[in-house]
N, C-alpha and C positions, 0 to 999 in steps of 0.2 A: 784649758789645763784644769784637771781635777784638783781638789783639795788634797794635800798630802798630810797625813797624820803620822808623826814619828813617835815611836815609843817601844815598849816591850808588852807583849800580850798579857802577861800575868799581873800587870799594874792595875790596881782598882780604878784609878783615875782615867787611865787609857780605856779600860773596859766601859766606864761610864760615858766617855766621849764617843766611843764607837757605837754604843747603844743609842745615844742621842742622835748621832748622824744617821744611823740606819733607820730610826723611827721617822726621820724627816726625808728619807730617800735621797740623801745628799750624795753627790758624785764625789767619792774620795778614794784614795789609795792609802793602804796602811803599810808603812815602812818599819819593819821590826829590826831595830838596830842591834839586837842580840844576834840575829841570824845574818843580817845583811851588812852590818857594820854601820858606823857613823860616816856619812858622806862628808869628806873633808871640806869641799867647797860650800856645802850647806852649813856646816858647823861654823865656818868663817863668817858666812852671811848672818847666821843667827846671832853670833857674838857682836857683829857690827850693828845689827838692828836692836838687840835687846840688852847688850852688855853681858859680860861674863858672869857677873853676880847673879843675874836672873836665871842663868842656866844651871848653876851649881846647886843641887838639892841637898842642902845641909841638914835637912830633917829626915832624910831617907835612911834605910837600913844599910845600904852600901857605904854611905858617908860615915855612919856611926861605926862601921866595922873597920874603917881605915885606922891605922895607928895615928897617934897624936902628931908624930913627925910628918907624916904624909899630909894630914889635914893642914898643918901649919905652913906647908910649902905653897899652898894655893893662895897667892897674894896679888896676882895680876892676870891679865889676859893670857899671857904666855904660859904660865904655870897652870892656869885653869884649863887651857886648851890641851896641854899634855895629859892632865888627869882625865878629862872628858873622853879623850881618844882611848886611853888605856882602860878606863872604867866607865863604859857607856851608861851603866845603870845609875851613875851619879847625876846624869842629866835630868833636870826637872821635866816632868811629863804631864801631858803630851806637848810636844812642839808641833805647831800647826802652820803649814804654809797655805794661805788662802788663795783663792783664784786670782785676786788682784796683786799677788806677790808679797803681801803683808805677812809677817811672822808673829805668832803669839806663843806663849808658853803657859801651860796650865789649862784647866777647864772651868769655865764659867758658862752656865746654860744661857744666860741672857746675852753674853757676848757671841756665842755660837749662833743663836737666833738672829741677832743683828747682822752677823756676817753672811748668813744665808738669806737675809732679806725677809725673815719671818716676822 
């Protein structure tokens, strides 16, 4: 099973991760959840593995554009799930499902190299 990199193509961190993986000739698939949506089963797995707090990007533009009432409603896994489905750009990026089934969020070059056995 190839690595799956989830995100949106215009995100700088996703671009950096894709460039890094391409430079290492890594076998991966890019899942653009702006075009393809957020796979519900995957989102549930991510939340179980990482916790909802790790997936909500509170520093991003989409989060800052939400009104205060919408941001205040995100208090638990259920409310976070609803927001992440409605506003996929609020998901911290990239989410990566590694060959071994492990899931990570964000991009750290050292972590990617370790995951690829480099």
